[in-house]
C-alpha positions in Angstrom: 16.4 17.3 -14.3 14.3 15.8 -11.7 11.1 13.6 -12.4 8.5 12.0 -10.4 6.2 8.9 -11.9 3.3 7.2 -10.7 3.3 3.6 -10.5 0.9 0.6 -10.9 1.9 -3.0 -10.4 0.4 -6.1 -9.3 2.7 -7.3 -6.8 1.8 -11.2 -6.7 5.0 -12.7 -8.4 7.4 -10.3 -7.4 9.1 -10.5 -4.3 8.0 -7.0 -2.7 9.5 -3.4 -3.8 13.3 -3.4 -3.4 15.9 -4.6 -5.4 17.5 -7.9 -4.2 20.0 -10.2 -5.4 18.9 -13.1 -8.3 14.8 -12.7 -7.1 12.4 -10.7 -9.2 11.4 -7.1 -7.5 9.5 -4.4 -9.3 12.1 -1.6 -8.6 14.7 -4.0 -10.6 12.4 -4.0 -13.6 11.7 0.0 -13.2 15.1 1.0 -13.2 16.4 -1.2 -16.0 13.2 0.0 -18.2 14.0 4.2 -17.5 18.1 3.2 -18.1 16.7 1.7 -21.4 15.1 5.2 -22.4 17.7 7.6 -20.7 20.6 5.7 -22.1 22.2 5.8 -19.0 21.7 4.1 -14.8 18.8 5.0 -13.7 17.9 4.6 -9.8 14.5 5.3 -8.6 13.3 6.5 -4.5 9.7 5.4 -4.2 7.4 6.9 -1.9 7.0 3.7 0.3 8.1 -0.3 0.1 5.4 -2.7 -0.6 6.4 -6.5 1.0 6.6 -9.8 -1.4 3.1 -9.7 -2.9 1.6 -6.6 -2.0 -0.3 -4.4 -5.2 -0.2 -0.4 -6.3 -2.0 1.8 -7.8 -0.8 4.5 -6.6 3.1 4.1 -5.7 5.6 7.4 -6.5 8.9 7.1 -7.5 11.6 10.4 -8.7 14.7 9.6 -9.9 17.1 12.0 -11.6 18.3 12.1 -15.6 20.6 13.7 -17.7 18.8 12.9 -20.8 16.4 14.8 -22.5 13.5 13.2 -23.5 9.8 14.1 -23.7 6.7 13.3 -21.0 5.7 10.9 -23.0 9.5 8.7 -23.3 9.0 8.4 -19.3 5.4 6.4 -19.6 4.4 4.8 -22.9 8.2 4.6 -23.9 9.0 3.0 -20.4 6.0 0.8 -20.8 7.1 -0.7 -23.4 10.2 -2.4 -21.3 8.0 -3.6 -18.6 6.2 -6.4 -18.2 2.2 -6.4 -18.0 1.9 -6.5 -14.5 4.0 -3.3 -14.2 2.9 -0.1 -15.5 4.1 4.0 -15.5 0.8 5.7 -15.7 1.8 9.4 -15.3 5.6 11.3 -15.3 6.0 14.7 -14.0 9.0 17.2 -13.7 9.3 18.0 -10.2 11.7 20.8 -8.0 15.2 19.4 -7.1 14.1 19.6 -3.3 11.6 16.7 -4.0 11.6 13.4 -2.6 9.0 10.8 -3.0 9.7 9.6 0.6 10.8 12.3 2.6 8.1 15.0 0.6 5.4 12.9 1.5 2.4 13.9 3.8 0.7 10.6 3.9 0.4 7.1 2.3 -3.5 5.4 1.8 -3.7 1.5 1.9 -7.3 -0.5 1.0 -7.1 -4.2 1.7 -9.2 -6.5 0.5 -11.4 -9.3 1.9 -13.8 -11.8 -0.5 -15.5 -13.1 2.3 -17.4 -15.9 0.7 -16.9 -19.9 1.5 -16.3 -20.3 -2.3 -12.7 -19.2 -3.1 -12.9 -16.6 -6.4 -11.2 -17.5 -9.9 -11.3 -14.2 -10.8 -9.1 -11.4 -9.1 -7.6 -14.5 -6.7 -4.1 -13.0 -6.5 -5.8 -9.7 -5.5 -8.0 -10.5 -2.4 -7.6 -12.2 0.7 -10.2 -15.1 1.1 -11.4 -15.3 4.5 -14.3 -18.1 4.2 -15.0 -19.4 7.8 -17.4 -17.0 9.0 -19.2 -14.4 7.9 -17.7 -10.8 9.4 -19.2 -8.0 10.8 -17.9 -5.0 9.1 -20.6 -3.0 11.3 -18.2 -4.1 14.7 -14.6 -3.5 12.8 -15.6 -0.2 11.8 -16.8 0.9 15.3 -13.2 -0.6 16.8 -11.0 0.9 13.8 -12.4 4.5 14.8 -10.3 4.0 17.9 -7.1 3.6 16.0 -7.6 7.2 14.8 -4.6 9.6 15.9 -1.3 9.2 17.0 -0.9 6.0 18.8 2.1 3.9 20.2 1.5 1.1 17.3 3.8 -1.6 18.5 0.9 -4.0 18.9 0.5 -4.2 15.0 4.4 -3.8 14.8 6.5 -6.8 13.1 9.0 -8.2 15.3 12.1 -7.6 12.3 10.2 -3.8 11.3 13.3 -1.5 11.3 11.7 2.0 12.2 12.8 4.1 14.9 10.0 4.8 16.5 6.3 2.9 16.7 4.8 6.1 17.0 2.2 7.1 14.2 -0.2 9.2 13.3 -3.7 8.0 11.7 -5.5 10.4 9.8 -8.6 8.3 8.5 -9.7 4.9 9.0 -13.0 3.3 7.0 -14.2 -0.5 7.2 -17.1 -1.1 5.2 -18.8 -4.0 2.7 -20.1 -4.3 -0.9 -22.0 -7.4 -1.4 -19.2 -10.7 -1.0 -16.3 -7.7 -0.4 -14.8 -6.6 2.8 -12.8 -3.6 2.4 -10.7 -1.4 5.0 -9.0 2.3 3.9 -6.8 3.5 6.2 -4.6 6.9 5.4 -1.7 7.7 8.0 1.7 9.5 8.0 3.4 6.4 7.4 3.1 3.0 8.5 5.2 0.1 10.2 6.3 -3.0 8.7 3.2 -5.0 8.4 1.0 -2.7 10.1 -2.5 -2.3 7.9 -2.3 -6.3 7.5 -2.0 -7.2 11.3 -4.5 -4.3 11.9 -6.9 -6.0 9.4 -6.1 -8.9 11.0 -6.9 -7.7 14.7 -10.0 -6.2 13.5 -11.3 -9.0 11.6 -11.2 -11.1 15.4 -13.4 -8.8 16.3 -15.4 -8.7 13.2 -16.1 -12.4 13.7 -17.1 -12.1 17.4 -13.6 -13.8 18.7 -12.7 -10.3 20.7 -14.9 -7.4 22.0 -15.1 -3.8 20.4 -12.9 -3.1 23.0 -10.5 -4.9 22.3 -8.7 -2.3 20.3 -8.1 0.0 23.2 -6.5 -3.0 24.7 -3.8 -3.6 22.5 -2.7 -0.3 22.0 -2.5 0.2 25.8 -0.5 -3.5 26.0 2.2 -1.9 22.9 2.9 -5.9 22.7 2.5 -7.6 18.9 1.8 -10.9 20.5 -1.4 -10.2 22.1 -2.6 -8.9 18.6 -4.3 -10.8 15.8 -2.7 -12.7 13.1 -1.0 -11.2 10.0 -2.7 -11.1 7.1 -2.0 -12.4 3.7 -0.5 -9.5 1.6 -2.4 -10.2 -1.6 -5.6 -8.5 -0.3 -3.2 -5.3 0.3 -3.0 -1.9 -2.6 -1.0 1.0 -1.5 -3.7 3.5 -3.0 -2.5 6.8 -2.8 0.9 9.2 -1.4 -0.5 13.1 -0.5 2.4 15.5 -1.1 1.8 19.7 -0.5 -0.7 20.8 -3.4 1.5 22.5 -4.7 3.8 20.4 -6.4 0.6 19.4 -8.1 1.5 15.3 -7.6 -1.7 14.1 -6.3 -2.8 12.7 -9.8 -4.0 9.0 -8.4 -8.1 8.4 -9.6 -8.3 5.3 -9.8 -10.0 2.8 -7.0 -10.0 -1.1 -6.6 -13.7 -1.6 -5.4 -15.5 1.7 -4.5 -19.0 2.4 -3.3 -20.4 2.8 -6.6 -19.9 -0.7 -7.4 -23.4 -1.5 -5.3 
């Protein structure tokens, strides 16, 4: 049998998603808990590997098992073996052809910046604190729109990215402010290594008037990482959703991290 799970985690104290030797990762903790419930070794495949310090409210994984358990065993039961900063939020049996990564139509991320000269005490490990200048989100948003569609995103690609191609397709992007919170939402078919953090870093350069609004077009044409803005810290980044074909019934994520409803 094959199951899909929705996973939520605070990545602050983990060295990313993927299992590594002698350091804590989200995959390691999840596979340990699943194996306890299944009574055999479980290996999971995720929709998208997240870096050290990156969080998720919408990660999706799949795994195969011979164990016959109620669905609640894969949520409540697994959670009883997980640390408090990782949680299975839903479970569903899926067809054998389902693949958490390759069946996905898109991934969505949210980057959260706390734009105030005083550092936050609450949630400091889940945001990027930018204190130097007031960020103009209108300029950021106008520039962000230039990224929509299919482009070569080499200017926003980390040098150790292992992807075979820098071509990606951004379906949606939005930058807005809620009081001191500057928020970027982005959805694409997939992302390059550090792509969201590099895009946000470049947009912030525009938002603080270090660059003109059309700088994004210049960066897309240059296809060179050295011309773009800095890589922002991982703490402000959330994987918010993975979208699948409707017939799979897996578009279950209803949570949010900061919404316009907070205004």
